[in-house]
VMD Tcl script that draws the C-alpha trace (Angstrom):
set ca {
  {87.49 45.83 14.54}
  {84.78 46.80 16.98}
  {81.15 45.87 16.45}
  {79.14 49.07 15.87}
  {75.86 47.31 16.65}
  {73.95 47.67 19.89}
  {72.14 44.69 21.41}
  {69.35 44.40 23.96}
  {68.26 41.18 25.71}
  {65.23 40.20 27.77}
  {65.29 38.69 31.26}
  {65.79 35.21 29.75}
  {68.87 36.28 27.82}
  {67.07 36.26 24.47}
  {67.99 38.91 21.91}
  {65.10 41.36 21.52}
  {66.76 44.31 19.76}
  {69.72 44.78 17.45}
  {70.45 48.29 16.30}
  {73.02 49.51 13.78}
  {73.72 52.75 11.96}
  {71.08 52.25 9.26}
  {68.85 49.45 10.52}
  {66.96 48.05 13.50}
  {65.86 44.46 14.18}
  {63.25 43.53 16.80}
  {62.70 39.93 17.96}
  {59.74 38.30 19.76}
  {59.43 34.84 21.32}
  {56.72 32.53 22.62}
  {56.58 31.01 26.13}
  {58.78 28.12 24.98}
  {61.43 30.70 23.95}
  {60.98 29.98 20.26}
  {61.36 32.82 17.79}
  {57.91 34.00 16.64}
  {58.49 37.37 14.99}
  {61.28 39.48 13.54}
  {60.84 43.03 12.29}
  {63.71 44.58 10.34}
  {63.71 48.20 9.24}
  {66.60 49.50 7.16}
  {67.12 52.95 5.69}
  {69.61 53.92 3.02}
  {70.23 57.41 1.70}
  {72.04 58.62 -1.36}
  {72.74 62.16 -2.44}
  {73.39 63.65 -5.83}
  {74.35 67.18 -6.77}
  {72.84 68.58 -9.94}
  {72.73 72.19 -11.06}
  {74.09 73.47 -7.72}
  {71.39 71.66 -5.77}
  {71.71 68.53 -3.61}
  {69.01 65.88 -3.97}
  {68.55 63.05 -1.49}
  {66.90 59.71 -2.17}
  {65.74 57.67 0.83}
  {64.99 53.96 0.51}
  {63.21 52.36 3.47}
  {62.76 48.59 3.65}
  {60.54 46.98 6.29}
  {60.53 43.22 6.60}
  {58.20 41.32 8.93}
  {58.94 37.65 9.54}
  {56.67 35.44 11.64}
  {57.02 31.82 12.69}
  {54.56 29.27 14.09}
  {55.16 25.82 15.56}
  {53.13 22.63 15.78}
  {52.30 20.83 19.04}
  {55.58 18.88 18.83}
  {57.69 22.02 18.55}
  {58.39 21.63 14.83}
  {58.43 24.73 12.66}
  {54.98 24.84 11.03}
  {55.15 28.09 9.06}
  {57.34 31.01 8.04}
  {55.74 34.17 6.70}
  {57.83 37.03 5.29}
  {56.29 40.31 4.14}
  {58.48 43.05 2.75}
  {57.64 46.64 1.88}
  {60.24 48.82 0.19}
  {59.57 52.52 -0.35}
  {61.56 54.85 -2.55}
  {61.35 58.54 -1.64}
  {63.07 60.33 -4.48}
  {64.42 63.78 -3.82}
  {64.52 64.62 -7.52}
  {61.87 66.83 -9.08}
  {59.75 64.92 -11.56}
  {60.45 61.47 -10.06}
  {57.45 59.52 -8.75}
  {57.91 57.94 -5.32}
  {57.06 54.24 -5.33}
  {56.40 51.28 -3.06}
  {57.20 47.60 -3.72}
  {55.62 44.74 -1.79}
  {56.64 41.09 -1.70}
  {55.17 38.24 0.30}
  {56.69 34.84 1.03}
  {55.19 32.01 3.02}
  {56.32 28.48 3.74}
  {54.22 25.83 5.48}
  {55.51 22.50 6.79}
  {53.81 19.23 7.78}
  {55.39 16.35 9.69}
  {54.63 12.68 10.24}
  {54.06 11.06 13.63}
  {57.78 10.23 13.69}
  {58.68 13.94 13.38}
  {59.99 13.64 9.82}
  {59.16 16.43 7.37}
  {56.44 15.27 4.94}
  {55.59 18.39 2.94}
  {56.96 21.86 2.39}
  {54.83 24.42 0.52}
  {56.44 27.73 -0.44}
  {54.48 30.60 -1.95}
  {56.03 33.82 -3.23}
  {54.22 36.92 -4.49}
  {56.51 39.36 -6.24}
  {56.10 43.14 -6.59}
  {54.10 42.64 -9.81}
  {51.51 40.53 -7.99}
  {52.61 37.23 -9.59}
  {52.40 34.29 -7.21}
  {54.60 31.22 -7.57}
  {53.87 28.12 -5.49}
  {56.40 25.33 -4.98}
  {55.42 22.18 -3.10}
  {57.77 19.38 -2.05}
  {56.62 16.00 -0.71}
  {59.14 13.70 1.00}
  {59.40 9.92 1.52}
  {61.94 8.18 3.75}
  {63.76 4.85 3.94}
  {63.95 2.62 7.03}
  {66.97 4.62 8.26}
  {64.93 7.86 8.16}
  {66.88 9.24 5.18}
  {65.04 10.92 2.32}
  {64.42 8.25 -0.30}
  {62.37 10.32 -2.74}
  {60.77 13.70 -3.17}
  {58.26 15.17 -5.57}
  {58.60 18.88 -6.37}
  {55.82 20.74 -8.17}
  {56.17 24.35 -9.32}
  {54.43 26.35 -12.07}
  {52.45 23.28 -13.16}
  {55.65 21.29 -13.60}
  {56.67 18.27 -11.59}
  {60.07 16.72 -10.91}
  {60.57 13.45 -9.07}
  {63.84 12.88 -7.18}
  {65.16 9.49 -6.07}
  {67.97 9.27 -3.50}
  {70.32 6.26 -3.46}
  {72.78 6.00 -0.57}
  {75.89 3.86 -1.01}
  {78.39 2.35 1.43}
  {81.24 4.48 0.03}
  {79.54 7.63 1.43}
  {78.14 8.69 -1.91}
  {74.61 9.75 -2.63}
  {73.22 9.53 -6.14}
  {70.23 11.77 -6.78}
  {68.30 10.99 -9.94}
  {65.74 13.51 -11.11}
  {62.98 12.76 -13.59}
  {60.91 15.61 -14.99}
  {57.30 15.32 -16.12}
  {58.39 14.44 -19.67}
  {60.54 11.53 -18.47}
  {63.93 13.23 -18.89}
  {66.44 11.94 -16.33}
  {69.52 13.52 -14.81}
  {71.82 12.24 -12.06}
  {74.07 13.96 -9.58}
  {76.60 12.22 -7.33}
  {77.38 13.78 -3.98}
  {80.20 12.72 -1.68}
  {78.84 12.80 1.84}
  {82.22 13.06 3.53}
  {84.72 10.60 4.71}
  {84.79 8.72 7.97}
  {88.21 8.91 9.57}
  {89.35 6.12 11.84}
  {92.86 6.02 13.30}
  {94.97 2.97 12.57}
  {95.06 0.47 15.38}
  {98.11 -1.78 15.94}
}
mol new
graphics top color blue
foreach p $ca { graphics top sphere $p radius 0.5 }
foreach p [lrange $ca 0 end-1] q [lrange $ca 1 end] { graphics top cylinder $p $q radius 0.2 }
display resetview
């Protein structure tokens, strides 16, 4: 199957444009060749025949994503704004526009480890939800605990790593209720030696 998309690259070989039948994506970069902005526009059309007349509805979605970096090159923020418009071809239908906004901000310690992650989402009704996660690490730079707060609720997670490649994550909510999950981190394969 052939790829119906068209691609365009800058002089550094970085993708700057991707174009398909019903969408277009544009990419921008900083001097360090890190992605700083993506704009995606997609259009979908549907038709309906009623009473010997054809009606067309056009939905256009525009998404703008931007990224910033700290002085060490770590991702510092992600911002996503989306506007979706509905252009109804039916008589009596009101055209409408929906807007959503997402943002995530990151902070890092001197050792480059992620310390906090704060995500904010505003839905099309204007309701904003904020989720913040704070991380702690053990002496092997593995996450040892995290505290997640969202909608005035807090959950504390404790991570216990074991020699058999299992990880036990224990969560405790703000009322003291505990729950545990065991994850198998994979197996280390070593060939037999004579």
